[in-house]
C-alpha positions in Angstrom: 4.9 15.3 21.3 8.6 15.0 22.2 10.6 17.9 20.9 12.8 15.7 18.7 9.7 14.3 16.9 8.3 17.8 16.5 11.6 18.9 14.9 11.7 16.0 12.5 8.1 16.6 11.4 8.8 20.3 10.9 11.9 19.6 8.8 10.0 17.0 6.8 7.1 19.4 6.1 9.5 22.2 5.0 11.2 19.7 2.6 7.8 18.6 1.3 6.5 22.1 0.6 9.7 23.3 -1.0 10.3 20.3 -3.1 13.9 19.9 -1.7 15.3 16.4 -1.7 17.0 15.7 1.7 19.8 13.2 2.2 22.0 12.0 4.9 19.6 11.8 7.2 2.2 -14.8 7.8 1.4 -16.6 8.8 -0.2 -17.5 12.2 2.5 -17.6 14.9 3.7 -21.2 15.4 3.4 -22.9 18.7 6.1 -21.9 21.1 6.3 -18.3 20.0 6.0 -15.6 22.8 2.5 -14.8 23.8 0.9 -11.6 22.4 1.5 -8.6 24.7 -1.3 -6.3 25.6 -0.1 -3.6 23.2 -0.6 -5.8 20.1 -4.1 -4.8 19.3 -4.6 -7.2 16.3 -4.5 -11.0 16.3 -4.3 -13.0 13.1 -7.2 -15.2 12.2 -6.7 -18.9 13.0 -4.8 -20.8 10.3 -4.3 -17.7 8.2 -2.0 -15.8 6.1 -1.2 -12.2 7.2 0.3 -9.4 5.3 0.9 -5.6 5.7 0.1 -2.9 3.2 0.7 0.9 3.0 1.6 3.5 0.5 3.0 7.0 0.1 6.1 6.4 2.2 9.6 7.2 0.8 10.7 10.4 2.6 14.3 9.5 3.4 13.4 7.9 6.7 12.3 11.2 8.1 10.1 11.4 11.2 7.0 9.3 10.9 8.2 6.9 8.2 10.8 5.4 10.6 8.4 5.5 13.5 5.9 3.6 11.5 8.5 1.1 10.2 9.5 0.3 13.8 5.9 -0.2 14.8 5.4 -2.6 11.9 8.5 -4.5 12.9 7.2 -4.8 16.4 3.8 -6.1 15.2 5.6 -8.5 12.8 7.3 -10.2 15.7 3.9 -11.6 16.7 1.8 -11.6 13.6 4.4 -13.1 11.3 3.3 -11.5 8.1 4.2 -13.3 4.9 5.0 -10.2 2.9 4.5 -6.4 2.6 2.6 -4.7 -0.2 3.9 -1.2 -1.0 1.0 0.8 -2.6 2.9 3.4 -4.6 4.4 6.8 -4.3 7.4 4.9 -3.1 9.8 7.9 -3.3 9.2 11.6 -2.8 9.2 14.1 -4.1 9.7 12.7 -7.6 10.6 9.0 -7.7 14.2 7.8 -8.4 16.7 8.7 -11.0 18.4 5.4 -11.2 19.1 2.1 -9.3 21.9 3.9 -7.5 19.7 6.8 -6.2 20.2 7.6 -2.5 16.5 6.9 -2.0 17.1 3.1 -2.2 19.2 3.1 1.0 17.8 6.1 2.9 14.1 5.4 2.2 14.0 1.6 1.8 17.0 -0.4 3.0 17.8 1.7 6.1 14.2 2.1 7.2 12.6 -1.4 6.7 15.5 -3.2 8.3 13.7 -4.7 11.3 14.6 -8.3 11.8 10.9 -9.3 12.2 9.8 -7.8 8.9 9.2 -10.3 6.1 11.8 -10.8 3.3 9.6 -9.7 0.4 8.1 -6.3 -0.4 5.7 -6.2 -3.4 5.5 -2.6 -4.8 3.3 -0.9 -7.3 4.1 2.4 -9.0 2.5 5.7 -8.0 2.2 9.1 -9.7 5.3 10.5 -7.9 7.3 7.4 -9.1 6.3 8.3 -12.7 8.0 11.7 -12.4 11.4 10.1 -12.9 12.6 6.6 -13.9 9.9 4.0 -13.4 12.3 1.6 -15.2 14.8 2.0 -12.3 12.1 0.7 -9.9 11.6 -2.3 -12.1 15.4 -2.9 -12.5 16.1 -2.7 -8.7 14.8 -6.2 -8.2 17.9 -7.4 -9.9 20.1 -5.7 -7.3 17.9 -6.4 -4.2 15.5 -9.3 -4.6 13.7 -8.1 -1.5 12.1 -5.5 -3.8 9.9 -8.1 -5.5 8.6 -6.1 -8.5 8.8 -8.2 -11.7 6.7 -5.8 -13.9 4.5 -2.7 -13.9 1.5 -4.9 -13.2 1.6 -8.5 -12.1 -0.1 -11.2 -10.0 1.0 -13.5 -7.2 -0.6 -16.4 -5.4 0.1 -17.1 -1.7 -0.7 -20.2 0.3 -3.1 -19.6 3.2 -3.2 -23.2 4.4 -2.9 -26.6 2.8 -6.1 -26.2 0.8 -6.6 -22.4 0.6 -4.8 -19.8 -1.5 -4.9 -16.0 -1.8 -4.3 -14.2 -5.1 -3.1 -10.6 -5.1 -3.4 -8.6 -8.4 -1.0 -5.6 -8.4 -2.0 -2.9 -10.9 -0.3 0.2 -12.4 -3.0 2.9 -12.1 -1.2 6.1 -13.0 -1.4 5.6 -16.8 -5.2 5.6 -16.5 -5.3 9.2 -15.2 -5.9 11.8 -17.9 -4.1 14.5 -15.9 -0.8 12.7 -16.1 -1.2 11.6 -19.8 -1.7 15.2 -20.7 1.6 16.2 -19.0 4.4 14.1 -20.6 7.0 16.5 -19.4 6.0 15.8 -15.8 5.3 12.1 -16.2 7.6 11.0 -19.0 6.8 7.2 -18.9 3.0 7.5 -18.7 2.1 8.0 -22.3 4.0 4.9 -23.3 1.7 2.6 -21.2 -1.1 0.7 -22.9 -4.1 0.9 -20.4 -6.4 -1.2 -22.7 -3.8 -4.0 -22.6 -3.6 -3.8 -18.8 -7.4 -3.9 -18.5 -7.5 -7.0 -20.8 -4.8 -8.6 -18.7 -6.6 -7.9 -15.4 -9.8 -9.2 -16.9 -8.1 -12.5 -17.9 -6.4 -12.9 -14.6 -9.6 -12.3 -12.6 -11.7 -14.5 -14.9 -9.3 -17.5 -14.4 -8.8 -16.9 -10.6 -9.9 -20.0 -8.6 -8.4 -18.9 -5.3 -10.6 -18.5 -2.2 -9.7 -14.8 -1.9 -8.7 -12.2 -4.5 -7.3 -8.9 -3.5 -6.5 -6.1 -6.0 -3.9 -3.4 -5.2 -3.3 -0.1 -7.0 -1.9 3.3 -6.0 -5.0 5.4 -6.8 -8.3 5.0 -5.1 -11.5 4.1 -7.0 -13.6 5.7 -4.3 -12.3 8.1 -1.6 -13.5 10.8 0.8 -10.0 12.2 1.0 -9.9 16.0 0.7 -6.4 15.6 -0.8 -7.5 13.0 -3.3 -11.1 11.9 -3.8 -12.7 9.5 -6.3 -10.7 8.7 -9.4 -13.2 8.9 -12.2 -11.0 6.9 -14.7 -10.9 4.0 -12.3 -14.6 4.2 -11.5 -15.2 3.8 -15.2 -12.5 1.3 -16.1 -11.6 -0.7 -13.0 -14.7 -0.8 -10.8 -16.7 -2.8 -13.4 -14.1 -5.5 -13.4 -14.1 -5.7 -9.6 -17.8 -5.9 -9.6 -18.0 -8.4 -12.4 -15.7 -10.9 -10.6 -16.9 -10.0 -7.1 -13.5 -9.0 -5.9 -13.9 -8.6 -2.1 -11.1 -6.2 -1.4 -9.3 -3.3 -3.2 -6.4 -1.6 -1.4 -4.8 1.7 -2.4 -2.7 4.7 -1.3 -2.6 8.2 -3.0 -4.9 9.8 -0.4 -2.7 10.3 2.7 -5.4 9.0 4.9 -6.9 5.8 6.3 -10.4 4.9 4.9 -13.0 2.2 4.4 -15.7 2.7 1.7 -18.3 0.1 0.8 -20.5 1.5 -2.0 -24.1 0.4 -1.9 -24.8 -2.6 -4.1 -21.2 -3.4 -4.9 -19.3 -6.4 -3.6 -16.0 -4.7 -2.9 -14.6 -3.1 0.2 -12.3 -0.2 -0.7 -9.5 0.4 1.8 -7.1 3.4 1.6 -3.8 3.4 3.5 -1.7 6.1 2.0 -0.1 6.9 5.3 3.4 5.4 5.3 5.3 8.6 5.9 4.4 11.4 3.6 2.6 14.4 5.1 -1.0 13.6 6.0 -4.1 14.7 4.1 -7.6 15.0 5.5 -11.0 13.4 5.1 -14.5 14.5 4.4 -17.6 13.5 6.3 -18.5 9.8 6.8 -21.7 8.3 5.4 -23.5 5.0 5.1 -21.0 4.1 2.4 -17.9 5.9 3.7 -17.7 4.0 7.0 -14.3 5.1 8.3 -11.9 7.9 7.6 -9.0 9.4 9.6 -5.8 11.2 8.9 -3.2 9.2 10.9 0.1 7.6 10.0 -0.6 3.9 9.9 -0.7 0.7 8.0 -3.2 -2.0 7.0 -3.0 -5.6 8.4 -4.8 -8.1 6.1 -5.5 -11.6 7.5 -7.0 -14.3 5.3 -8.2 -17.7 6.3 -10.3 -20.4 4.6 -13.5 -18.7 6.0 -12.7 -15.0 6.6 -10.9 -12.0 5.2 -10.1 -9.2 7.7 -8.5 -5.8 7.4 -7.3 -3.9 10.5 -6.0 -0.3 10.3 -3.3 0.4 13.0 -1.6 3.7 13.7 2.1 4.4 14.4 1.5 4.0 18.2 0.1 0.5 17.6 -3.6 1.5 18.3 -6.3 -0.3 16.4 -8.3 2.4 14.7 -10.7 0.3 12.6 -11.4 -3.2 11.6 -13.7 -4.9 9.0 -14.2 -8.5 8.3 -16.1 -10.6 5.7 
């Protein structure tokens, strides 16, 4: 590893452990675009919509956050993603205080500035975001429309082709977790959230969805082999039945600082973890027939949807394709 990279990682880790806040520091490519170079390991499906997804990222641009952002910008030059999904824990160590917090520039605007990246980033909230002002993350859309977060949970439909659409359902998973609800001093906004109302809303959205593909995104995993964060029992009980009832093909999440693919036996959903956007990495337990992939590596998910297929590729910060699943 180059000495400068090692130094940045060391400084980032010290800040992480001490809790100190550091400052100062698609669509398918149209005809005529440059050909794919050899170091682009993922090609979009024909006549498809592509988007990127990752979580656990906002560390003031330190070390691997910026390296990964630059890799995504390079990939975006060729894959032409339509948008980016941000899967929570957007700002470390404890969210933002206001819409003028230094994080907005140092962790978001100054990092994801590549000219090839899409205009719109669709965030969800994570548990670290709940440690300060979640309302500031909602309000920031009024100052920077690139931060496309209209509510704590919401849904958006994207065109894949002239006859095919993709629906993404963005959830707010932290209020489901009993640990946070029992600690209102540490998570001041959690107790005010009505999880029964969110479940009813998600049920209604999924029951009326007519799109070819439906993807659900939350911060917390339903299932995980992460040794930092494993299965989330509250979501196994309250969310997994909805995903199964409506045969949702794909659930994406962060929280565990790892890359994973889990496909539980008898269930219709592929569970993908990509909490590897810049925060210090976790580790994974053993693989199994259900836990088909797990690795601790900085990286991001590339999702490509066409009329006939839905594919997820996990790519690391060097651009290497680590894993791919398609249905």
